[in-house]
N, C-alpha and C positions, 0 to 999 in steps of 0.2 A: 261754713265757708272757711277754707284754709287761708293761712297767711304765709308769707315768705319767711324763710329762715335767714334772710340776708342780715348780716351784722349780729346775728345771735351767736352765742358761745356755747359749744358743746364740750363737756368733760366726759371722757370715756375711760373705762378700764380695758386694757388690751387695745386692739385697734391697729396693730402692725400688719395684719393680714386678715383674710377670710371675711366673715360677715361684718365684723367691726369696721374694717377698712372700707368695705363697700358702702356702709352707712355714712361714714365720714366723707367719702368721695362724692356720694350723691348730695349730701348737705352742702358740700363745697361748691357744687354747681349752682346752688342758690345764694352763694356768698357767705356761708356760715364760717365761723372760726372754730378750730378744733384744737383741744389739748388732750392728749391721750397718754396714759401711763402704761408702759409695756417694758418687757425685759430684754427684747432681742436687739441689743446694740450691735452685735456682730453676727454674721450669717450662721444659721443652724443648718447642718447638712441635710436634715430631714424635712425642714420647713422653709418655704421660699419667703424672702422679704425680711427687712429689718425696720427699725423705727425710722431710719434715714430714707429708705426707699418709700416708706409710707408717707412721710412728709412731702416728698417730691410728687407723689401721685395726687395727694390732696391739693397741693398748691397748683399743680398743673390743671386741676379741675376748676380752679377759680377761687378757692378759699385760702385762708391763712391757717397755718398749722404749727404747733409746737409739740415735740415729743419729749416726754419726761421719762428717762430710763429709771425704772424702779419696779417694785413688787407690790401688788395690791394687798398682800398680807402684812406689809409694813406700814404702820400708821404714819410714820414720818414721811414716807414716800407719797402716800395718798395726800397728805396735807400739803406737801410740796407741789404736787400736780395742781391742786385747787388754787394754791397761792400763785402759781404761774399763770393760771387763767385770769385771776383777778389783776395781777400786775400787768400782764400783756394786753388784756382785752377789757378790763374794767368790771368783770363780774362773771356769773355763770347763769345761763338760761336753761340748759338741758343737761341732765346727768344720765348717762347711759351705762348701765351695768352689763358689760359684755364679757369680761374675762370669766373663764370657766374651765374647770378640770373635769375630765371624763374618764371613768373606769367602770365598766359594766360587769365586773366579776361579782360572783355571788359572795355571800357572807363568809363562807368557810375558806374561799380562795383569796379574798381581798386582804392584803397586808394592812395592818393598822396604820402604817405610814401613809398609805394611799387614802385610807378613810380620812385621816387628819387633813391631808392635802385638799381633798374635795370640799370638806366643810370649811376650811380656812380661806380658800379662794372663792368658792361659790357663795355660801351664805355670809360668812364673816366679811369677805371682801366687798360684797354688795352693801353690807351695813356700814363699813368704814367709808367707802366713797360717798354714799348718799349722805351720811352724817356730816362729812366735811363740806359737802356742797350746800347743805340746807340754809345756812345763814344768808347765802347769796341768792339762792332760789327764792327765798322769801322777799327779796328786793326786786325780783324780775317781774315784769308784767306778762311774761310768756314762759312760765316755769313748768318744766316737765321732768319727771323721773320715768325712764323707760328701762325695764329690766328684761333681758333675754332669758325668759324662764317660762315653764309650761303651765297650761291649765291643770288644776288639781283633779287628776283622774284617779279615783280610789278603787278602780277595778282590780280584783285580785291578781290578774295577769300582769299588771304594771307594778303593783305593790310587791309582788313576789319576784319580779325579774332581777332587780339590782337594788335592794333596799338602801344601800349606802349612798349611791349616786342619786336615787330618788329623793332621799332626805335632803341632800345638799341643794338640789334644784327646787324642790317644793319649799325649802327654806327661803330661797330667793323670792319665790312667788308670795309666800305668806308675809314676808317683810314688806313687799311692795303694796300688797292690798292693805296692810296695816297703815302704811304711810298715806294712802289715799284717804283713809278715815282720819288719821291723826292730823293731817295738814290741809283738810278740806277748806277750813276757814281762811287759810293763807293763800288759797287759789293755786295750789300746786297740784298738777295732774300727776298721778302715779299709775302706770299701767304696765302690764307684761306683754311681751310679743314672742311668739314661738312659731317656728316653721311647720307647715302642714306636712312637708316631706323632708327627707334628708337633704342637706345642702352640700354641694360639691366643694369641700374645703380640704386642706391638707390634713386636718384632724380626722375627717371621715376616712380618707385614704390610708392614714397611718394606723389609727387606733382600731378601726373596725374592719381592717383588712379589705379595703374598699374598692378595688378596681371595678368589680362588677357592680358594686353599689353606686359608684360614682356615675356610671352611665344612667342610673335610675334616680339620680339626684338633680334637683333644680340648682341653678346658679345662685350665688349669694345676692345677686341684684334684686331678687324677689323680696328678700328681707329688707334690703335698703329702701326699695320703693314703698313697702308697707310701713317701715319706720317713719319715712318722711310724711306719709299720709296721716300717721298718728301725731307726729310732732308739729305739723303745720296747723293743727286745729287749735282754737282757743282752749286754754287749759280747763276751763269750767265745763266745756262741752262733753268731755268724756274722761272719767277717772274711776279707778277701782275695777278695771276690767282685765281679764286674761284673754288676749287677742291672738288669733291665728292669721298668719300673713295672707293666705289665700282669701280668707273671709274679709279682711280689711280691704284688699284690692277689689274683690267682687262688689262690695258695698260702694266702693268709689267708682264703679262702672267698668272695671277691667275684667271682662268675663272670659277672655281667651288668655290663659296663662301658659300656653304651649311655647311661647317665645323664651321662657325661662329654662327650658330643657327638661330632662327627666323622662322623656319618651311618653308613650301612651298611658302607662301606669306607673307613675313615680312611686318610689318606696316611701311609705309613711314614716314620719319621725317617731321617736319615743313619745309615749303618752297620748298619741293621736289614734283614735279608733277609726276603722273604715266607716264610711257613711252607711246609714241603715237603708236598706232597699225595701220599698213598699210601705 
């Protein structure tokens, strides 16, 4: 049985646009508080939205929001974001590891700087934010860690496709599954959530050359609805899982996902295999 997120405080890395903003906006409709750490203080010509427009959207949806301008790679910025949540709202109930860097070039083509960027934002950033939230999550009676990272698919086609990116995303997943075990006695749920299909965000359009892909991508609202379904459950009900948005919503009784877009055959996301027939 789910519970409302009303009055709960979410700390998120990223969140000024895309899936992260969709999650915070959906939580705001239930009356949640949001503190998010993001870099976009001034408009980027390639990407819509800033931390200021995000705060306005979240508050228009019914929640309270504070943007902390900073970098998830910087320990001081991460600690400042968590301190802001504690000072403004009295604690932290939910930690969402959303910030992520994407580069799917192969090993010979990928510059070392891009390798370092993905590891430092994806795996290391997830570690930094969660570690900073943990003292306050331990005090919450509704403590959740939610990491936007994939199931561990060791099929050669995925292992060989983009090993550096895969390492960074699987690192996020392994950390989260580790925390589920490490903090089980503290009543902190730790789960991963991943989209079944590509999601129509600026990152898809820019990085994956995605006009045609965007038409076969679902809207970020599907991840927001799935995230809320996970975060509204009592923490001890489900922890240590790698969840897929469509499965979460189907389990919750939402069998028709066509309203989220993507057409008849949406493009599957990385690490997601087609369903077996027969």
